Backbone as numpy.savetxt, mean C-alpha at the origin, in Angstrom:
# Nx Ny Nz CAx CAy CAz Cx Cy Cz
16.13 -22.71 -14.67 14.76 -22.79 -14.22 13.92 -23.39 -15.35
13.07 -24.30 -15.02 12.21 -24.95 -16.01 11.07 -24.01 -16.42
10.53 -24.25 -17.61 9.44 -23.42 -18.14 8.24 -23.43 -17.20
7.95 -24.57 -16.60 6.83 -24.68 -15.66 7.07 -23.78 -14.44
8.29 -23.76 -13.95 8.63 -22.92 -12.80 8.56 -21.43 -13.18
9.07 -21.10 -14.37 9.02 -19.70 -14.83 7.58 -19.21 -14.92
6.71 -20.08 -15.43 5.29 -19.72 -15.54 4.67 -19.53 -14.16
4.99 -20.41 -13.23 4.46 -20.30 -11.86 4.94 -19.00 -11.22
6.21 -18.66 -11.42 6.77 -17.43 -10.86 6.11 -16.20 -11.49
5.91 -16.24 -12.81 5.24 -15.13 -13.48 3.83 -14.95 -12.94
3.11 -16.04 -12.72 1.74 -15.96 -12.21 1.68 -15.33 -10.82
2.72 -15.53 -10.04 2.78 -14.88 -8.72 3.10 -13.40 -8.89
4.13 -13.11 -9.67 4.64 -11.75 -9.81 3.72 -10.82 -10.59
2.95 -11.34 -11.52 2.12 -10.47 -12.38 1.12 -9.64 -11.59
0.64 -10.16 -10.48 -0.32 -9.44 -9.66 0.34 -8.57 -8.60
1.66 -8.51 -8.63 2.42 -7.74 -7.63 3.41 -6.81 -8.32
3.06 -6.32 -9.49 3.91 -5.39 -10.21 5.21 -6.01 -10.70
5.26 -7.34 -10.82 6.47 -8.02 -11.26 7.37 -8.46 -10.12
6.96 -8.20 -8.89 7.76 -8.51 -7.70 7.33 -9.83 -7.07
8.26 -10.46 -6.37 7.98 -11.69 -5.62 9.00 -11.84 -4.52
8.67 -12.64 -3.53 9.59 -12.91 -2.43 10.22 -14.29 -2.61
11.31 -14.52 -1.91 11.94 -15.84 -1.94 10.97 -16.91 -1.45
10.21 -16.59 -0.43 9.27 -17.59 0.09 8.18 -17.89 -0.93
7.72 -16.90 -1.68 6.74 -17.15 -2.73 7.35 -18.02 -3.84
8.60 -17.75 -4.19 9.28 -18.56 -5.21 9.41 -20.00 -4.73
9.71 -20.16 -3.44 9.85 -21.49 -2.87 8.55 -22.27 -2.96
7.43 -21.59 -2.69 6.12 -22.23 -2.79 5.87 -22.69 -4.23
6.41 -21.95 -5.20 6.25 -22.30 -6.61 7.23 -23.39 -7.04
8.03 -23.89 -6.08 8.96 -24.96 -6.39 10.31 -24.50 -6.90
10.62 -23.24 -6.68 11.89 -22.68 -7.16 12.83 -22.52 -5.97
14.02 -23.09 -6.11 15.00 -23.04 -5.03 15.78 -21.72 -5.06
16.33 -21.39 -3.93 17.11 -20.16 -3.76 18.25 -20.06 -4.79
18.96 -21.17 -5.00 20.10 -21.12 -5.93 19.63 -20.84 -7.36
18.39 -21.25 -7.71 17.86 -20.95 -9.03 17.60 -19.45 -9.19
17.13 -18.84 -8.12 16.90 -17.38 -8.13 18.24 -16.67 -8.27
19.25 -17.07 -7.50 20.56 -16.44 -7.57 21.15 -16.56 -8.97
20.98 -17.72 -9.59 21.49 -17.93 -10.95 20.77 -16.99 -11.92
19.45 -16.83 -11.76 18.68 -15.94 -12.63 19.09 -14.48 -12.44
19.47 -14.12 -11.22 19.97 -12.76 -10.97 21.27 -12.55 -11.74
22.17 -13.52 -11.67 23.44 -13.41 -12.41 23.22 -13.33 -13.91
22.19 -14.04 -14.40 21.88 -14.04 -15.83 21.14 -12.77 -16.26
20.60 -12.02 -15.29 19.91 -10.78 -15.60 18.42 -10.92 -15.85
17.86 -12.10 -15.65 16.41 -12.27 -15.88 15.59 -11.89 -14.65
16.26 -11.82 -13.51 15.63 -11.41 -12.25 16.53 -10.38 -11.59
15.92 -9.37 -10.97 16.66 -8.33 -10.25 16.40 -8.47 -8.76
17.45 -8.31 -7.97 17.31 -8.28 -6.51 16.95 -6.85 -6.12
15.87 -6.69 -5.37 15.41 -5.36 -4.96 15.79 -5.08 -3.51
15.38 -5.96 -2.63 15.71 -5.91 -1.21 16.10 -7.32 -0.81
16.53 -7.47 0.40 16.80 -8.80 0.91 15.51 -9.62 0.85
15.53 -10.69 0.08 14.38 -11.56 -0.02 13.30 -11.10 -0.99
13.50 -9.97 -1.69 12.51 -9.45 -2.63 13.18 -9.28 -3.99
12.50 -9.81 -5.01 13.04 -9.81 -6.37 11.99 -9.32 -7.34
12.46 -8.99 -8.57 11.57 -8.50 -9.62 11.95 -9.16 -10.94
10.95 -9.55 -11.70 11.21 -10.08 -13.03 11.72 -8.93 -13.91
12.91 -9.09 -14.47 13.56 -8.00 -15.21 12.74 -7.51 -16.40
12.08 -8.39 -17.10 11.35 -8.00 -18.30 9.92 -7.56 -18.04
9.50 -7.56 -16.77 8.14 -7.14 -16.45 8.04 -5.64 -16.66
6.98 -5.17 -17.33 6.87 -3.72 -17.58 6.80 -2.93 -16.28
7.52 -1.82 -16.24 7.50 -0.95 -15.06 6.12 -0.31 -14.93
5.71 -0.11 -13.69 4.41 0.49 -13.42 4.56 1.76 -12.60
3.44 2.34 -12.29 3.41 3.62 -11.58 3.82 3.51 -10.11
3.54 2.37 -9.47 3.75 2.26 -8.04 4.77 1.18 -7.69
5.90 1.20 -8.36 6.94 0.19 -8.17 7.35 0.04 -6.71
7.64 1.17 -6.05 8.13 1.13 -4.67 7.08 0.56 -3.72
5.82 0.84 -4.01 4.74 0.34 -3.16 4.65 -1.18 -3.27
4.68 -1.69 -4.51 4.64 -3.15 -4.69 5.83 -3.82 -3.99
7.02 -3.25 -4.16 8.21 -3.85 -3.54 8.08 -3.86 -2.02
7.59 -2.76 -1.44 7.41 -2.70 0.01 6.38 -3.71 0.49
5.27 -3.82 -0.25 4.24 -4.79 0.14 4.78 -6.21 0.13
5.51 -6.57 -0.91 6.08 -7.92 -0.99 7.07 -8.14 0.15
7.87 -7.11 0.46 8.88 -7.27 1.52 8.24 -7.43 2.90
7.05 -6.87 3.09 6.41 -6.92 4.41 5.43 -8.08 4.56
5.05 -8.73 3.48 4.20 -9.90 3.58 2.75 -9.63 3.24
1.99 -10.70 3.17 0.62 -10.64 2.65 -0.36 -9.87 3.52
-0.04 -9.61 4.78 -0.96 -8.87 5.65 -0.80 -7.36 5.55
0.17 -6.90 4.80 0.42 -5.46 4.68 -0.68 -4.78 3.87
-1.05 -3.57 4.31 -2.07 -2.77 3.64 -1.51 -1.36 3.46
-1.65 -0.81 2.27 -1.19 0.56 2.00 -2.12 1.52 2.74
-1.54 2.52 3.40 -2.34 3.48 4.14 -1.67 4.83 4.25
-2.30 5.71 5.00 -1.81 7.04 5.34 -1.40 7.83 4.09
-0.28 8.56 4.15 0.13 9.44 3.06 0.38 8.68 1.77
0.83 7.43 1.87 1.05 6.65 0.65 -0.28 6.38 -0.04
-1.32 6.07 0.73 -2.64 5.86 0.14 -3.17 7.15 -0.49
-2.97 8.28 0.17 -3.38 9.56 -0.43 -2.71 9.74 -1.78
-1.41 9.44 -1.84 -0.65 9.57 -3.09 -1.20 8.62 -4.16
-1.45 7.37 -3.80 -1.97 6.39 -4.75 -3.33 6.84 -5.29
-4.17 7.37 -4.44 -5.49 7.84 -4.87 -5.41 9.15 -5.66
-4.24 9.77 -5.70 -4.10 11.04 -6.40 -4.68 12.20 -5.62
-4.70 12.09 -4.30 -5.32 13.10 -3.44 -4.30 13.95 -2.70
-3.06 13.89 -3.12 -2.02 14.66 -2.44 -0.94 15.05 -3.45
-0.45 16.27 -3.31 0.67 16.72 -4.13 2.00 16.28 -3.52
1.94 15.78 -2.29 3.14 15.39 -1.57 3.43 13.91 -1.81
4.64 13.63 -2.28 5.07 12.24 -2.43 5.78 11.86 -1.14
5.24 10.90 -0.40 5.85 10.57 0.90 7.25 9.99 0.72
8.13 10.33 1.66 9.51 9.84 1.59 9.60 8.35 1.96
8.66 7.87 2.75 8.58 6.46 3.11 7.26 5.89 2.59
7.23 4.58 2.42 6.00 3.89 2.08 5.29 3.60 3.40
4.06 4.07 3.54 3.28 3.85 4.76 2.42 2.60 4.60
2.67 1.61 5.46 1.92 0.36 5.44 1.34 0.10 6.81
0.15 -0.48 6.82 -0.49 -0.88 8.08 -0.33 -2.38 8.20
0.16 -2.81 9.35 0.44 -4.22 9.61 -0.27 -4.65 10.89
-0.49 -5.95 11.03 -1.04 -6.43 12.31 -0.10 -6.08 13.46
-0.66 -5.90 14.63 0.15 -5.51 15.80 1.26 -6.51 16.11
1.07 -7.75 15.72 2.07 -8.77 16.02 3.25 -8.76 15.06
3.22 -7.91 14.04 4.31 -7.88 13.06 5.58 -7.33 13.67
6.69 -7.92 13.28 7.96 -7.46 13.82 8.95 -7.08 12.73
8.54 -7.16 11.48 9.45 -6.81 10.39 9.69 -5.32 10.36
10.92 -4.95 10.14 11.29 -3.54 10.01 12.06 -3.39 8.71
11.76 -2.34 7.98 12.46 -2.02 6.74 12.74 -0.52 6.76
13.90 -0.15 6.25 14.28 1.26 6.27 13.40 2.10 5.35
12.82 1.53 4.33 12.02 2.25 3.36 10.53 2.27 3.69
10.16 1.68 4.83 8.75 1.52 5.19 8.47 2.14 6.54
7.42 2.95 6.60 6.92 3.43 7.89 5.74 2.52 8.23
5.92 1.75 9.27 4.92 0.75 9.64 3.98 1.30 10.70
2.68 1.14 10.45 1.64 1.52 11.40 0.96 0.23 11.84
0.49 0.19 13.06 -0.13 -1.04 13.56 -1.58 -0.82 13.98
-2.28 0.04 13.26 -3.69 0.26 13.55 -4.49 -1.00 13.30
-5.57 -1.15 14.04 -6.48 -2.26 13.79 -7.35 -1.88 12.58
-7.43 -2.79 11.63 -8.25 -2.57 10.44 -9.38 -3.59 10.38
-10.56 -3.11 10.07 -11.67 -4.00 9.76 -11.62 -4.27 8.27
-12.11 -5.41 7.84 -12.07 -5.75 6.41 -12.80 -4.71 5.55
-13.84 -4.07 6.08 -14.55 -3.06 5.29 -13.73 -1.78 5.11
-12.61 -1.66 5.83 -11.71 -0.51 5.67 -10.67 -0.74 4.59
-10.70 -1.91 3.96 -9.67 -2.30 2.97 -10.34 -2.61 1.64
-9.75 -2.09 0.56 -10.22 -2.44 -0.79 -9.00 -2.83 -1.62
-9.25 -3.39 -2.78 -8.19 -3.63 -3.75 -8.23 -2.50 -4.76
-7.09 -1.86 -4.96 -6.99 -0.70 -5.84 -5.61 -0.70 -6.46
-5.51 -0.56 -7.75 -4.23 -0.57 -8.46 -3.45 -1.86 -8.23
-4.14 -2.93 -7.87 -3.49 -4.22 -7.71 -3.01 -4.55 -6.31
-3.30 -3.70 -5.34 -2.90 -4.03 -3.97 -3.96 -3.64 -2.97
-3.79 -4.17 -1.75 -4.71 -3.86 -0.66 -4.38 -2.48 -0.12
-5.41 -1.66 0.02 -5.23 -0.27 0.44 -6.44 0.13 1.29
-6.22 1.04 2.22 -7.35 1.52 3.02 -8.29 2.33 2.13
-9.58 2.29 2.48 -10.57 3.07 1.73 -10.20 4.55 1.80
-10.75 5.31 0.90 -10.46 6.75 0.88 -10.82 7.40 2.22
-12.01 7.07 2.73 -12.42 7.72 3.99 -11.56 7.27 5.17
-11.17 6.01 5.21 -10.29 5.54 6.29 -8.94 6.22 6.16
-8.45 6.36 4.93 -7.17 7.02 4.69 -7.18 8.45 5.22
-8.22 9.19 4.89 -8.31 10.59 5.30 -8.37 10.71 6.82
-9.16 9.86 7.47 -9.25 9.89 8.93 -7.90 9.53 9.56
-7.21 8.52 9.03 -5.90 8.15 9.56 -4.89 9.28 9.41
-4.89 9.93 8.25 -3.95 11.04 8.02 -4.26 12.19 8.97
-5.53 12.50 9.14 -5.91 13.56 10.08 -5.49 13.20 11.50
-5.67 11.96 11.89 -5.30 11.51 13.24 -3.79 11.53 13.45
-3.02 11.45 12.37 -1.56 11.45 12.49 -0.97 12.86 12.55
-1.85 13.84 12.69 -1.45 15.25 12.83 -0.74 15.76 11.59
-1.22 15.32 10.43 -0.68 15.80 9.16 -1.08 17.26 8.95
-0.48 17.86 7.97 -0.79 19.24 7.61 -2.28 19.37 7.27
-2.96 20.31 7.92 -4.41 20.47 7.73 -4.76 20.84 6.29
-3.89 21.60 5.63 -4.16 21.94 4.23 -4.14 20.69 3.36
-3.25 19.75 3.68 -3.19 18.49 2.94 -4.50 17.71 3.14
-4.99 17.67 4.37 -6.22 16.93 4.66 -7.41 17.61 3.98
-7.49 18.95 4.05 -8.58 19.67 3.40 -8.60 19.40 1.89
-7.42 19.48 1.28 -7.32 19.24 -0.15 -7.76 17.81 -0.50
-7.30 16.85 0.29 -7.65 15.45 0.03 -9.15 15.24 0.15
-9.76 15.79 1.18 -11.21 15.65 1.37 -11.97 16.28 0.22
-11.59 17.49 -0.13 -12.27 18.21 -1.20 -12.18 17.46 -2.52
-10.98 17.00 -2.86 -10.80 16.27 -4.12 -11.53 14.92 -4.10
-11.48 14.22 -2.98 -12.12 12.91 -2.88 -13.63 13.02 -3.10
-14.26 14.02 -2.48 -15.70 14.20 -2.64 -16.00 14.67 -4.07
-15.22 15.62 -4.58 -15.45 16.15 -5.93 -15.29 15.07 -7.00
-14.36 14.14 -6.79 -14.11 13.08 -7.77 -15.03 11.87 -7.59
-15.87 11.92 -6.56 -16.79 10.82 -6.31 -16.13 9.59 -5.69
-14.95 9.78 -5.09 -14.26 8.67 -4.44 -14.85 8.34 -3.08
-15.52 9.30 -2.48 -16.21 9.10 -1.20 -17.30 10.15 -1.09
-18.00 10.10 0.02 -19.06 11.09 0.28 -18.84 11.71 1.65
-19.53 12.81 1.87 -19.48 13.46 3.18 -19.93 12.49 4.27
-21.03 11.76 4.00 -21.56 10.83 5.00 -20.57 9.72 5.34
-19.90 9.19 4.33 -18.92 8.13 4.58 -17.74 8.65 5.41
-17.33 9.88 5.14 -16.23 10.47 5.93 -16.65 10.64 7.38
-17.85 11.14 7.60 -18.34 11.35 8.97 -18.50 10.01 9.69
-19.04 9.02 9.00 -19.22 7.69 9.60 -17.87 7.09 10.00
-16.88 7.20 9.11 -15.55 6.66 9.42 -14.92 7.41 10.60
-15.08 8.71 10.63 -14.53 9.51 11.74 -15.19 9.14 13.06
-16.49 8.89 13.03 -17.23 8.52 14.23 -16.69 7.21 14.82
-16.26 6.29 13.95 -15.69 5.02 14.43 -14.43 5.28 15.25
-13.67 6.33 14.91 -12.44 6.66 15.61 -12.75 7.31 16.95
-13.54 8.38 16.92 -13.92 9.07 18.16 -14.88 10.21 17.84
-15.55 10.68 18.86 -16.43 11.84 18.70 -15.61 13.08 18.33
-14.43 13.22 18.90 -13.57 14.36 18.57 -13.16 14.33 17.10
-12.86 13.15 16.58 -12.50 13.03 15.17 -13.69 13.35 14.28
-14.86 12.90 14.68 -16.07 13.23 13.93 -16.25 14.75 13.87
-16.06 15.41 15.00 -16.20 16.87 15.04 -15.18 17.55 14.11
-13.95 17.07 14.10 -12.93 17.64 13.20 -13.34 17.51 11.74
-13.77 16.31 11.38 -14.17 16.07 9.99 -15.36 16.95 9.63
-16.34 17.04 10.52 -17.51 17.87 10.23 -17.13 19.34 10.06
-16.20 19.83 10.91 -15.75 21.22 10.77 -15.04 21.43 9.43
-14.18 20.49 9.06 -13.48 20.61 7.78 -14.46 20.55 6.61
-15.44 19.67 6.69 -16.43 19.56 5.62 -17.27 20.83 5.50
-17.59 21.43 6.63 -18.42 22.63 6.63 -17.72 23.79 5.93
-16.39 23.81 5.99 -15.63 24.94 5.42 -15.06 24.67 4.05
-14.93 23.42 3.67 -14.19 23.16 2.44 -14.96 22.41 1.37
-15.89 21.55 1.73 -16.51 20.69 0.71 -17.94 21.08 0.47
């Protein structure tokens, strides 16, 4: 691989925790056989089918999340229990990476729980280097997925206490889902926050 190609690949991978896809490498002018050769040399690691990592890139806190995002494509958004974990609002580490994808997505991965909720752009922020649902959207989604109520109460309480969201933002987000969801959030807020 030429120095120019290595630099282009690094520029792609640096914003994705050191991960990149074969299609991203191709856009950078790197052929598949060059990637395979780099894997044999140990400068690149194969993570999943079509997903690779620069071997010398420093490990980060959310390695599995970055790998899942790269494997699912640029429209993937971190959500649900995985988002709670990323925000530090849950003691539970989810067994799968929860990603929200457009309804037209057909990719399936064994390590990813795919949700196809409709997201508005205001429900998505950049946090820790990837696209993730806002704290209030995350909490409403987790509550709607019939998660453990103690987990939701704890997440709400910590989020408000840490200044990650407000009571009003939680109620507004819940109202977008339904009147019943708004009532649930208001009841939880009345007793816990």
